[in-house]
C-alpha positions in Angstrom: 0.0 0.0 0.0 1.2 3.5 -0.9 -0.1 6.7 0.6 0.0 9.9 -1.4 -1.5 13.4 -1.7 -0.9 13.5 -5.5 -3.8 13.7 -7.9 -4.5 10.2 -9.1 -6.7 8.9 -11.9 -7.1 5.3 -10.7 -8.3 3.8 -14.0 -5.3 5.5 -15.8 -2.8 4.4 -13.2 -4.2 0.8 -13.5 -3.7 0.9 -17.3 -0.2 2.3 -16.8 0.6 -0.7 -14.7 -0.8 -3.3 -17.1 -4.3 -3.6 -15.9 -3.3 -5.7 -12.9 -6.0 -4.3 -10.7 -5.7 -1.6 -8.0 -7.6 -0.8 -4.8 -7.8 2.6 -3.3 -9.2 4.7 -0.5 -9.5 8.4 -1.5 -11.6 9.5 1.5 -8.8 11.7 2.7 -7.5 13.7 -0.3 -4.2 14.4 1.5 -3.7 10.7 2.3 -4.9 8.7 -0.6 -4.2 5.0 -0.1 -3.5 2.9 -3.2 -2.7 -0.8 -3.2 -2.6 -3.7 -5.7 -5.5 -6.2 -5.9 -5.1 -9.8 -4.8 -3.3 -12.0 -7.4 -1.6 -8.9 -8.9 2.1 -9.3 -10.0 2.7 -5.6 -9.4 5.0 -5.0 -6.5 4.8 -2.1 -4.0 8.0 -0.8 -5.5 6.6 -0.8 -9.0 3.4 0.8 -7.6 5.4 3.5 -5.8 7.4 4.3 -9.0 4.3 4.4 -11.2 2.6 6.9 -8.7 5.8 9.0 -8.7 5.7 9.5 -12.5 1.9 9.4 -12.8 0.3 12.6 -14.3 -3.4 12.2 -13.8 -5.7 13.0 -16.7 -9.0 14.6 -15.8 -11.4 12.3 -17.8 -14.4 14.6 -17.2 -12.4 17.7 -18.4 -11.3 15.9 -21.5 -14.8 14.8 -22.3 -16.2 18.3 -21.7 -13.6 19.7 -24.0 -14.3 17.2 -26.7 -18.0 17.9 -26.5 -17.4 21.7 -26.7 -15.1 21.2 -29.7 -17.8 19.0 -31.5 -20.5 21.6 -30.7 -18.4 24.4 -32.1 -17.8 22.4 -35.3 -21.5 21.7 -35.6 -22.3 25.4 -35.0 -20.0 26.3 -37.8 -22.1 24.1 -40.0 -25.3 25.7 -38.7 -26.2 22.5 -36.7 -26.7 21.6 -33.0 -26.4 18.4 -31.1 -30.1 18.4 -30.9 -30.4 18.5 -34.7 -28.2 15.4 -34.9 -30.3 13.7 -32.2 -33.4 14.4 -34.1 -31.9 12.7 -37.1 -31.1 9.7 -35.0 -27.3 10.3 -35.2 
Protein backbone atom coordinates (compact mmCIF):
# COMPACT_ATOMS: atom_id res chain seq x y z
CA UNK A 1 0.00 0.00 0.00
CA UNK A 2 1.19 3.47 -0.91
CA UNK A 3 -0.07 6.73 0.61
CA UNK A 4 0.03 9.92 -1.45
CA UNK A 5 -1.50 13.38 -1.68
CA UNK A 6 -0.92 13.48 -5.45
CA UNK A 7 -3.80 13.73 -7.94
CA UNK A 8 -4.49 10.19 -9.12
CA UNK A 9 -6.67 8.89 -11.94
CA UNK A 10 -7.04 5.32 -10.70
CA UNK A 11 -8.24 3.87 -14.02
CA UNK A 12 -5.34 5.52 -15.84
CA UNK A 13 -2.81 4.37 -13.21
CA UNK A 14 -4.14 0.83 -13.47
CA UNK A 15 -3.68 0.93 -17.27
CA UNK A 16 -0.16 2.28 -16.81
CA UNK A 17 0.61 -0.75 -14.65
CA UNK A 18 -0.76 -3.26 -17.16
CA UNK A 19 -4.34 -3.58 -15.86
CA UNK A 20 -3.31 -5.73 -12.90
CA UNK A 21 -6.02 -4.29 -10.66
CA UNK A 22 -5.69 -1.62 -8.00
CA UNK A 23 -7.57 -0.85 -4.83
CA UNK A 24 -7.80 2.58 -3.30
CA UNK A 25 -9.24 4.69 -0.52
CA UNK A 26 -9.54 8.35 -1.54
CA UNK A 27 -11.64 9.46 1.45
CA UNK A 28 -8.80 11.71 2.68
CA UNK A 29 -7.51 13.72 -0.32
CA UNK A 30 -4.23 14.39 1.49
CA UNK A 31 -3.68 10.72 2.32
CA UNK A 32 -4.90 8.66 -0.63
CA UNK A 33 -4.18 4.98 -0.08
CA UNK A 34 -3.47 2.87 -3.17
CA UNK A 35 -2.68 -0.81 -3.24
CA UNK A 36 -2.60 -3.73 -5.64
CA UNK A 37 -5.46 -6.21 -5.90
CA UNK A 38 -5.13 -9.81 -4.82
CA UNK A 39 -3.25 -11.99 -7.33
CA UNK A 40 -1.60 -8.95 -8.93
CA UNK A 41 2.03 -9.31 -9.99
CA UNK A 42 2.71 -5.60 -9.36
CA UNK A 43 5.03 -5.00 -6.43
CA UNK A 44 4.80 -2.13 -3.97
CA UNK A 45 8.04 -0.79 -5.45
CA UNK A 46 6.56 -0.79 -8.96
CA UNK A 47 3.40 0.85 -7.66
CA UNK A 48 5.41 3.54 -5.85
CA UNK A 49 7.43 4.30 -9.00
CA UNK A 50 4.27 4.41 -11.14
CA UNK A 51 2.64 6.85 -8.70
CA UNK A 52 5.81 8.97 -8.68
CA UNK A 53 5.72 9.49 -12.49
CA UNK A 54 1.91 9.46 -12.83
CA UNK A 55 0.31 12.58 -14.28
CA UNK A 56 -3.43 12.26 -13.79
CA UNK A 57 -5.67 13.03 -16.73
CA UNK A 58 -9.01 14.57 -15.78
CA UNK A 59 -11.36 12.36 -17.83
CA UNK A 60 -14.35 14.62 -17.17
CA UNK A 61 -12.46 17.68 -18.40
CA UNK A 62 -11.26 15.86 -21.54
CA UNK A 63 -14.82 14.77 -22.31
CA UNK A 64 -16.19 18.28 -21.73
CA UNK A 65 -13.55 19.76 -24.03
CA UNK A 66 -14.33 17.20 -26.74
CA UNK A 67 -18.05 17.95 -26.49
CA UNK A 68 -17.39 21.68 -26.69
CA UNK A 69 -15.16 21.22 -29.75
CA UNK A 70 -17.79 19.06 -31.46
CA UNK A 71 -20.53 21.58 -30.67
CA UNK A 72 -18.38 24.38 -32.13
CA UNK A 73 -17.83 22.39 -35.33
CA UNK A 74 -21.54 21.70 -35.60
CA UNK A 75 -22.33 25.37 -35.02
CA UNK A 76 -19.96 26.30 -37.85
CA UNK A 77 -22.16 24.10 -40.05
CA UNK A 78 -25.33 25.66 -38.68
CA UNK A 79 -26.24 22.54 -36.68
CA UNK A 80 -26.68 21.60 -33.03
CA UNK A 81 -26.35 18.36 -31.10
CA UNK A 82 -30.14 18.37 -30.87
CA UNK A 83 -30.35 18.52 -34.68
CA UNK A 84 -28.22 15.36 -34.91
CA UNK A 85 -30.25 13.63 -32.22
CA UNK A 86 -33.46 14.45 -34.08
CA UNK A 87 -31.95 12.72 -37.11
CA UNK A 88 -31.10 9.69 -34.99
CA UNK A 89 -27.35 10.30 -35.18
